[in-house]
C-alpha positions as CSV (number, residue, x, y, z in Angstrom):
1,M,23.9,-86.7,59.9
2,Y,24.6,-88.2,56.5
3,S,21.0,-87.6,55.5
4,L,21.2,-84.0,56.5
5,I,24.3,-83.5,54.4
6,R,22.6,-85.0,51.4
7,V,19.6,-82.7,51.8
8,L,21.8,-79.6,52.1
9,Y,23.9,-80.7,49.1
10,S,20.7,-81.2,47.0
11,I,19.4,-77.7,48.0
12,L,22.8,-76.1,47.1
13,C,22.8,-77.8,43.7
14,N,19.3,-76.6,42.9
15,I,20.3,-73.1,43.8
16,I,23.4,-73.2,41.6
17,I,21.4,-74.7,38.7
18,S,18.7,-72.0,39.0
19,L,21.3,-69.2,39.0
20,C,22.9,-70.6,35.9
21,I,19.6,-70.9,34.1
22,A,18.7,-67.3,35.0
23,A,22.1,-66.0,33.8
24,L,21.7,-67.9,30.6
25,I,18.3,-66.4,30.0
26,N,19.4,-62.8,30.7
27,G,22.5,-63.2,28.4
28,C,20.7,-64.7,25.4
29,G,17.2,-63.3,25.9
30,H,15.6,-61.0,23.3
31,D,15.3,-57.3,24.1
32,E,12.5,-56.0,22.1
33,S,13.6,-52.4,22.5
34,S,16.8,-53.1,20.7
35,D,15.0,-53.6,17.4
36,E,13.3,-50.2,17.6
37,M,14.7,-47.4,15.4
38,P,16.1,-44.5,17.4
39,P,13.9,-41.4,17.2
40,A,14.7,-39.2,14.2
41,T,16.9,-36.3,14.9
42,A,16.5,-32.9,13.3
43,T,19.1,-33.7,10.7
44,H,17.5,-37.0,9.7
45,S,13.8,-36.0,9.8
46,K,11.6,-36.1,6.7
47,M,12.7,-33.4,4.3
48,S,10.5,-30.3,4.6
49,A,8.9,-28.6,1.6
50,P,10.9,-25.7,0.1
51,A,10.4,-22.4,1.8
52,T,7.5,-20.5,0.2
53,H,7.0,-16.8,0.1
54,P,4.0,-15.9,2.3
55,L,2.5,-14.1,-0.7
56,K,2.5,-17.3,-2.7
57,N,0.2,-18.9,-0.1
58,L,-2.1,-16.0,-0.4
59,A,-2.1,-16.3,-4.2
60,K,-3.2,-19.9,-4.0
61,E,-6.1,-18.8,-1.8
62,Q,-7.3,-16.5,-4.6
63,V,-7.6,-19.3,-7.1
64,P,-10.7,-21.6,-6.7
65,E,-9.7,-25.3,-6.2
66,V,-10.6,-27.5,-9.2
67,I,-11.9,-30.9,-8.1
68,V,-11.9,-33.7,-10.7
69,Y,-14.2,-36.4,-9.4
70,G,-13.1,-40.0,-9.8
71,E,-9.5,-39.1,-10.0
72,D,-6.8,-38.8,-7.4
73,K,-3.8,-37.5,-9.1
74,A,-0.8,-36.0,-7.4
75,E,0.2,-32.6,-8.6
76,P,3.4,-33.0,-10.7
77,A,6.5,-31.5,-9.4
78,F,7.2,-28.0,-10.9
79,E,10.2,-27.9,-13.1
80,P,11.2,-24.5,-14.4
81,T,11.6,-24.0,-18.1
82,P,15.3,-23.7,-19.1
83,L,16.2,-20.1,-19.8
84,E,17.7,-21.0,-23.1
85,H,14.4,-22.4,-24.3
86,L,12.5,-19.4,-23.1
87,M,14.9,-17.0,-24.9
88,E,14.4,-19.0,-28.1
89,V,10.6,-18.8,-27.7
90,V,10.5,-15.0,-27.1
91,R,13.5,-13.9,-29.2
92,N,11.4,-12.0,-31.7
93,C,9.0,-10.5,-29.2
94,E,9.0,-6.7,-29.0
95,T,6.0,-6.0,-26.7
96,A,4.5,-7.4,-23.5
97,D,1.5,-8.6,-25.6
98,G,4.0,-10.5,-27.8
99,L,5.5,-12.2,-24.8
100,L,2.1,-13.2,-23.5
101,K,1.1,-14.7,-26.8
102,A,4.4,-16.5,-27.2
103,L,3.9,-18.1,-23.8
104,A,0.2,-18.6,-24.1
105,E,0.5,-22.4,-24.1
106,S,2.9,-22.6,-21.1
107,P,1.3,-24.2,-18.0
108,H,3.6,-22.0,-15.9
109,R,3.4,-18.7,-17.7
110,E,3.9,-16.6,-14.7
111,N,7.0,-18.5,-13.6
112,D,8.4,-18.3,-17.1
113,L,7.9,-14.5,-17.2
114,A,9.5,-14.2,-13.7
115,M,12.5,-16.1,-14.9
116,L,12.8,-13.9,-18.0
117,C,12.5,-10.8,-15.8
118,K,15.3,-12.0,-13.4
119,E,17.6,-13.7,-15.9
120,A,17.2,-12.4,-19.4
121,G,18.4,-8.8,-18.9
122,G,17.9,-5.8,-21.1
123,E,14.6,-5.1,-22.8
124,I,13.3,-8.6,-22.4
125,S,13.4,-8.3,-18.6
126,L,11.4,-5.1,-18.7
127,L,8.9,-6.6,-21.2
128,A,8.5,-9.6,-18.9
129,A,7.8,-7.3,-15.9
130,R,5.3,-5.4,-18.0
131,A,3.7,-8.6,-19.1
132,L,3.3,-9.8,-15.5
133,A,1.7,-6.5,-14.5
134,Q,-0.6,-6.7,-17.6
135,L,-1.5,-10.3,-16.7
136,G,-2.4,-9.3,-13.2
137,T,-3.3,-12.7,-11.8
138,P,-2.5,-13.5,-8.2
139,D,0.5,-15.6,-9.2
140,A,1.7,-12.9,-11.6
141,S,1.4,-10.3,-8.8
142,V,3.3,-12.5,-6.3
143,E,6.1,-13.2,-8.8
144,L,6.6,-9.5,-9.5
145,I,6.5,-8.4,-5.9
146,S,8.7,-11.3,-4.8
147,L,11.3,-10.4,-7.4
148,L,11.3,-6.8,-6.2
149,A,11.7,-7.8,-2.6
150,D,14.9,-9.7,-3.6
151,L,16.4,-6.9,-5.7
152,P,18.9,-4.4,-4.2
153,K,18.4,-0.7,-4.9
154,S,19.3,-0.1,-8.5
155,R,18.2,1.4,-11.7
156,F,16.8,-2.0,-12.7
157,K,14.7,-2.2,-9.6
158,T,13.4,1.3,-10.3
159,D,12.3,0.3,-13.8
160,I,10.6,-2.9,-12.4
161,L,8.8,-0.9,-9.7
162,Y,7.5,1.4,-12.4
163,E,6.1,-1.6,-14.4
164,A,4.7,-3.2,-11.3
165,S,2.8,0.0,-10.4
166,K,0.7,-0.6,-13.5
167,L,-1.0,-3.7,-11.9
168,K,-4.6,-3.0,-12.6
169,S,-6.4,-6.3,-12.1
170,L,-8.8,-6.5,-9.2
171,E,-7.3,-10.0,-8.6
172,S,-4.1,-8.4,-7.6
173,A,-5.6,-6.3,-4.8
174,P,-5.3,-8.8,-2.0
175,I,-1.7,-9.5,-2.9
176,L,-0.9,-5.7,-3.0
177,F,-2.6,-5.2,0.4
178,E,-0.6,-8.1,2.0
179,A,2.7,-6.8,0.5
180,L,1.9,-3.3,1.8
181,K,1.5,-4.7,5.3
182,T,4.3,-7.2,5.4
183,I,7.2,-6.0,3.2
184,D,9.4,-3.4,4.9
185,D,10.6,-1.7,1.8
186,T,9.5,1.9,1.2
187,S,9.8,1.7,-2.6
188,I,7.6,-1.5,-2.7
189,Q,5.1,0.1,-0.4
190,Q,4.8,3.1,-2.7
191,M,4.5,0.9,-5.7
192,C,1.6,-1.0,-4.0
193,Q,-0.1,2.3,-3.1
194,N,0.2,3.4,-6.7
195,A,-1.1,0.2,-8.0
196,L,-4.1,0.1,-5.6
197,A,-4.9,3.7,-6.5
198,N,-5.0,2.8,-10.2
199,I,-7.7,0.2,-9.6
200,A,-9.5,2.1,-6.8
201,D,-13.3,1.8,-7.0
202,S,-16.0,1.5,-4.3
203,D,-15.0,-2.0,-3.5
204,I,-11.3,-1.2,-3.2
205,L,-12.0,1.8,-1.0
206,Q,-14.2,-0.3,1.2
207,L,-11.4,-2.8,1.6
208,I,-9.0,0.1,2.5
209,R,-11.5,1.4,5.0
210,D,-12.1,-2.1,6.6
211,E,-8.3,-2.7,6.8
212,Y,-7.8,0.8,8.3
213,E,-10.4,0.2,11.0
214,A,-9.1,-3.3,11.8
215,I,-5.5,-2.4,12.5
216,E,-4.1,-0.4,15.5
217,D,-0.6,0.2,14.4
218,N,-0.4,3.9,13.4
219,S,2.3,3.5,10.7
220,S,0.3,0.8,9.0
221,R,-2.8,2.9,9.1
222,I,-1.0,5.8,7.6
223,A,0.4,3.6,4.8
224,L,-3.2,2.5,4.0
225,A,-4.4,6.1,4.0
226,E,-1.6,7.2,1.6
227,I,-3.1,5.0,-1.1
228,L,-5.9,7.5,-1.5
229,R,-3.5,10.3,-2.3
230,Y,-2.4,8.5,-5.4
231,I,-5.9,8.2,-6.8
232,E,-6.5,10.2,-10.0
233,N,-9.5,8.3,-11.5
234,E,-12.7,10.4,-11.5
235,K,-14.7,7.1,-11.1
236,A,-13.5,7.0,-7.5
237,V,-15.1,10.3,-6.5
238,P,-18.5,8.9,-5.3
239,A,-16.7,6.4,-3.1
240,L,-14.4,9.1,-1.7
241,I,-17.4,11.3,-0.9
242,E,-19.1,8.4,0.8
243,L,-16.0,7.8,2.9
244,L,-16.0,11.4,4.0
245,E,-19.6,11.3,4.9
246,S,-18.9,8.7,7.6
247,A,-15.8,10.4,8.9
248,E,-16.0,12.0,12.3
249,N,-13.1,14.3,11.8
250,L,-11.2,15.4,8.8
251,S,-7.9,15.4,10.7
252,D,-8.1,11.6,10.8
253,P,-5.4,10.3,8.3
254,L,-7.9,8.4,6.1
255,A,-10.4,11.3,5.9
256,M,-7.6,13.8,5.3
257,A,-6.2,11.6,2.5
258,A,-9.7,11.4,0.9
259,V,-10.0,15.2,0.9
260,D,-6.5,15.4,-0.7
261,A,-7.6,12.8,-3.3
262,L,-10.6,14.9,-4.3
263,G,-8.3,17.9,-4.8
264,T,-5.9,15.8,-6.9
265,I,-8.8,14.5,-9.1
266,G,-10.2,18.0,-9.5
267,S,-13.3,17.1,-11.3
268,D,-16.5,19.2,-11.0
269,D,-18.1,16.7,-8.6
270,A,-14.9,16.7,-6.5
271,I,-14.6,20.4,-6.3
272,N,-18.3,20.9,-5.6
273,E,-18.0,18.5,-2.7
274,L,-15.0,20.3,-1.3
275,T,-16.4,23.8,-1.6
276,G,-19.8,22.7,-0.3
277,R,-18.2,21.3,2.8
278,L,-16.1,24.4,3.3
279,D,-19.1,26.7,3.2
280,K,-20.7,24.7,6.0
281,E,-17.6,23.9,8.1
282,T,-17.2,25.6,11.5
283,N,-14.2,23.7,12.7
284,R,-11.0,25.7,12.0
285,V,-8.8,22.6,11.5
286,N,-11.3,21.0,9.1
287,S,-11.6,24.3,7.2
288,E,-7.8,24.5,6.7
289,I,-7.7,20.9,5.4
290,L,-10.5,21.7,2.9
291,T,-8.9,25.0,1.8
292,R,-5.6,23.4,1.2
293,S,-7.1,20.7,-1.1
294,I,-9.1,23.3,-3.0
295,K,-5.9,25.4,-3.4
296,R,-4.3,22.4,-4.9
297,V,-6.8,22.4,-7.7
298,K,-6.4,26.1,-8.4
299,D,-2.6,25.9,-8.5
300,N,-2.8,23.1,-11.1
301,P,-3.3,24.8,-14.6
302,A,-4.5,21.4,-16.1
303,K,-7.4,21.4,-13.6
304,D,-8.1,25.0,-13.4
305,Q,-11.8,25.5,-13.6
């Protein structure tokens, strides 16, 4: 009996010792997960880049990337030029050319002009807008259109719209097309139509035609077609005639706008195209469209033949 008690006592002690060791290990053991950082929340995530106007991304696509072999330099952060410094630089400028010359050495000339346009006020603001339109680079176009998109309806906005409509660089065309499609502001859309009409040539008209055929939204198609009605340059006549030759029906908005554009231009070639088509036309609706455009020429004393 005594031996049995000793065996049971020994077993009990071993159990108690094992339980104590296990408790000690669990209490003081290392939990690897406790050293891990908690997942970042939305408020503590890495700071995102400043919001960029979609047109600015498009502007970057228009400029070829310059690769410097053997160098890996980060682009320096952009720091706007203080307005006071800009005003000092341009204080004696009286023309847009003068502003461009005064800022010729600036690495951020478009940004400087945009700041002057927004902040300087008075004649300097208008000269800066005129200089941006005259410069006509993708960045200049974006700065001008972005400024207009932020402006409330006012006399100042009307003046800037007028200056922006003078954009004549082919480089600005993709920006103008994108703004026409994405900015829901009638005044800006009309400005883009005017500007595109000013630079309309065979390439621009082909872009208009391609865009027109690619989209299905009727209001967007009409907005593209309206560009043609602002065209007054005789150099666009051959491209307008070519566009009409491929049109199935003159009641299509793009074809109708091309007919109206020929009447607006009113050159000999334009009138001959309209009258020649009218003589051969058998469709009543098409005849009315052609007649209306020819009448526009006759009602305009400046273009009366």
